[in-house]
C-alpha positions in Angstrom: 77.6 93.4 45.9 81.2 92.4 46.6 83.7 95.3 46.5 86.8 94.7 44.4 90.0 94.0 46.4 92.2 97.1 46.5 95.6 96.6 45.0 98.6 98.6 46.3 101.8 99.3 44.4 105.2 100.0 45.9 106.5 103.5 44.9 110.1 104.5 45.1 111.2 107.7 47.0 112.3 109.3 43.7 108.8 108.7 42.2 107.3 110.3 45.2 109.5 113.4 44.7 108.4 113.4 41.0 104.7 113.4 42.0 105.3 116.2 44.4 106.9 118.4 41.8 103.8 118.1 39.7 101.4 118.8 42.6 99.6 122.0 41.8 99.2 122.8 45.6 102.9 122.3 46.5 103.5 126.0 47.2 100.7 126.2 49.8 101.7 126.2 53.5 99.7 125.9 56.7 99.1 129.0 58.7 101.1 129.0 61.9 99.0 128.3 65.0 99.7 129.5 68.5 99.9 126.8 71.2 98.4 128.0 74.5 100.1 126.2 77.3 98.0 126.3 80.5 99.6 128.5 83.1 99.6 126.9 86.5 101.5 129.8 88.1 100.0 132.5 90.2 101.4 135.7 91.6 102.9 135.8 95.1 103.1 139.6 95.3 100.6 139.5 98.2 103.1 137.5 100.1 106.0 139.9 99.4 107.5 137.5 96.9 107.6 139.7 93.8 110.3 137.7 92.1 108.7 134.3 92.6 105.8 132.5 91.0 103.6 129.9 92.6 103.8 126.6 90.8 100.7 124.5 91.5 101.3 121.0 92.7 99.0 118.3 91.3 98.4 116.0 93.0 99.0 118.2 96.0 101.4 117.1 98.8 105.0 117.2 99.9 105.9 114.4 97.5 104.7 116.5 94.6 106.7 119.4 95.9 109.9 117.4 95.9 109.2 116.2 92.3 108.6 119.8 91.2 111.7 121.4 92.8 113.9 118.7 91.2 113.0 120.2 87.8 110.3 122.9 87.8 110.3 123.5 84.1 109.9 119.7 83.3 107.2 119.4 86.0 105.1 122.3 84.6 104.9 120.5 81.2 104.6 116.9 82.5 101.2 115.2 81.9 99.2 113.9 85.0 100.3 110.3 84.4 104.0 111.2 84.4 103.6 113.3 87.6 101.9 110.4 89.3 104.6 108.0 88.4 107.3 110.5 89.6 105.4 110.7 92.9 105.3 107.0 93.2 109.1 106.7 92.6 109.8 109.5 95.1 107.7 107.9 97.8 109.4 104.5 97.3 112.9 106.1 97.4 112.2 108.2 100.5 110.8 105.2 102.4 113.9 103.3 101.6 116.0 106.2 102.8 114.3 106.4 106.3 116.9 103.9 107.5 119.3 106.8 107.3 117.5 108.5 110.2 118.6 105.8 112.7 121.6 107.9 113.9 119.9 111.3 113.9 117.7 113.3 116.2 114.8 111.8 114.4 115.7 108.2 115.1 112.6 107.7 117.3 110.3 109.1 114.7 111.8 107.0 111.9 108.8 104.6 111.7 106.3 107.5 111.9 108.0 109.3 109.1 108.0 106.1 107.0 104.3 105.8 107.6 103.7 109.5 106.9 105.4 109.2 103.5 103.0 106.4 102.7 100.0 108.5 103.9 101.2 111.4 101.8 101.2 109.2 98.7 97.7 107.9 99.5 96.4 111.5 100.2 95.6 110.6 103.8 94.4 113.2 106.3 97.1 114.8 108.4 97.1 116.5 111.7 99.1 119.8 112.0 101.9 118.0 113.9 102.1 115.4 111.1 102.9 118.1 108.6 105.7 119.4 110.8 107.2 115.9 111.4 107.0 115.0 107.7 108.6 118.2 106.5 111.3 117.8 109.2 112.1 114.2 108.1 112.0 115.0 104.4 114.3 118.0 104.9 116.9 115.7 106.5 116.5 112.9 103.8 116.4 115.4 100.9 119.0 117.8 102.3 116.6 120.7 101.7 115.2 123.3 104.0 111.6 124.5 103.9 109.7 127.6 105.0 106.0 126.5 105.2 103.2 129.0 104.8 99.8 128.1 106.3 97.2 130.6 105.2 94.5 131.3 107.7 91.6 131.5 105.1 92.3 128.1 103.5 92.9 126.5 106.9 89.5 127.7 108.2 87.7 126.6 105.0 89.2 123.1 105.2 88.1 122.8 108.8 84.6 123.7 107.9 84.5 127.0 109.7 83.8 130.6 108.7 86.8 132.9 108.3 86.7 136.2 110.0 87.4 138.7 107.2 88.3 141.4 109.8 91.0 139.2 111.4 94.5 140.7 111.3 96.1 137.3 111.3 96.9 136.2 107.7 98.3 132.8 108.6 101.3 131.1 110.2 104.9 130.4 109.0 106.7 127.3 110.1 110.2 126.0 109.5 111.1 122.4 108.6 113.7 122.6 111.4 115.5 125.2 113.5 117.1 127.6 111.0 120.1 128.0 113.3 121.0 124.4 112.2 120.5 125.0 108.5 123.5 124.3 106.2 124.5 127.0 103.7 124.9 124.5 100.9 121.3 123.2 101.2 118.6 125.0 99.2 115.7 126.7 100.9 112.2 126.5 99.4 109.1 128.5 100.4 106.1 126.1 100.1 102.4 125.8 101.0 102.0 124.0 104.3 99.7 121.4 102.7 101.8 121.0 99.6 99.4 122.9 97.2 102.1 125.1 95.7 105.8 125.9 95.8 107.4 129.3 95.3 109.7 129.1 92.3 112.2 132.0 91.8 111.9 133.9 88.6 115.0 136.0 89.0 117.6 136.8 91.7 116.3 138.9 94.7 118.5 141.3 96.5 116.6 140.7 99.8 117.4 138.0 102.3 115.1 135.5 103.9 115.4 137.4 107.1 114.3 140.7 105.5 111.4 139.0 103.9 110.3 137.3 107.1 110.5 140.6 109.0 108.4 142.3 106.3 105.7 139.6 106.3 105.4 139.7 110.0 104.2 143.3 109.6 101.7 142.1 107.1 99.9 139.9 109.7 101.7 136.6 109.4 102.8 134.9 112.6 106.2 133.3 112.3 106.7 130.3 114.6 110.3 131.1 115.6 112.1 128.2 117.4 112.9 128.7 121.0 116.5 128.8 122.3 117.7 126.3 124.9 119.5 127.2 128.1 119.0 128.5 131.6 117.7 132.0 132.2 121.2 133.2 133.0 122.6 131.7 129.8 119.8 133.2 127.7 120.5 136.7 129.2 124.2 136.4 128.4 123.6 135.3 124.8 121.2 138.2 124.3 123.7 140.7 125.7 126.4 139.2 123.4 124.0 140.0 120.5 123.7 143.6 121.7 120.3 143.1 123.2 119.5 144.6 126.5 117.1 142.3 128.3 115.2 142.9 131.4 116.0 140.3 134.0 112.4 140.4 135.2 111.3 138.8 131.9 110.4 135.2 132.1 112.6 132.5 130.8 110.0 131.7 128.1 110.1 135.2 126.8 113.9 135.3 126.7 114.0 131.9 125.0 111.6 133.1 122.3 113.4 136.4 121.8 116.8 134.7 121.4 115.4 132.0 119.1 114.1 134.7 116.8 117.3 136.7 116.8 119.5 133.7 116.2 117.3 132.5 113.3 117.3 136.0 111.7 121.0 136.1 112.0 121.4 132.8 110.0 118.7 133.7 107.4 120.3 137.2 106.9 123.1 135.3 105.1 120.7 133.7 102.6 119.3 135.5 99.6 115.7 134.9 98.4 
């Protein structure tokens, strides 16, 4: 049996309004629905960051961190395909920028940083030193400073070992470069060492980065403070200038580490969380 061909008739806008006025259900409205947006954030109270939230980075990595900190609110709502495209654009732009490292302290590592950016995009496996080098290079190119947190539990799991629950060491904290060289106008971000999350401020914090780092040291985190350069005599003089009485019997390495820590804390005491 052949079905008759449907015929359609053009209707004016005024006719549509007339039909609507005679619709017996025109007064009915849909019940409002609540849209539940998945929450990617997790608390950072255990890290002493009560006024921050951890924004999950997917796909994980330093490139995703850079995309996120550019606009955290937009990143949290962006679908996966948009995030991936943003990461691609970021990787391309950064690799093009590596030429700017020619006249910096990283000139000899320029090719390595170029390759590490590509490896980060391809989710390649990194050695610990690769993370440090990449964060250092990115911090120069992006004019951003990073405090990187490497949690001991996650590090042990990824290496296939068994974590000692009784261990007092919670993890390590690294800096993208020597804080003594950090510029006041450049932002500081606290991030996961492997780029799984970034700490996003929720509100202003009265504490400084120095106060937070000193607190977290007491919580079992090892801060990898940079070491100061100079002869033993120079190190002693600088420590005395900072009001620190140092035993001349101490080794140069101990004095260098002590001065490096104090100098970094002095700079970071001027920056609020």
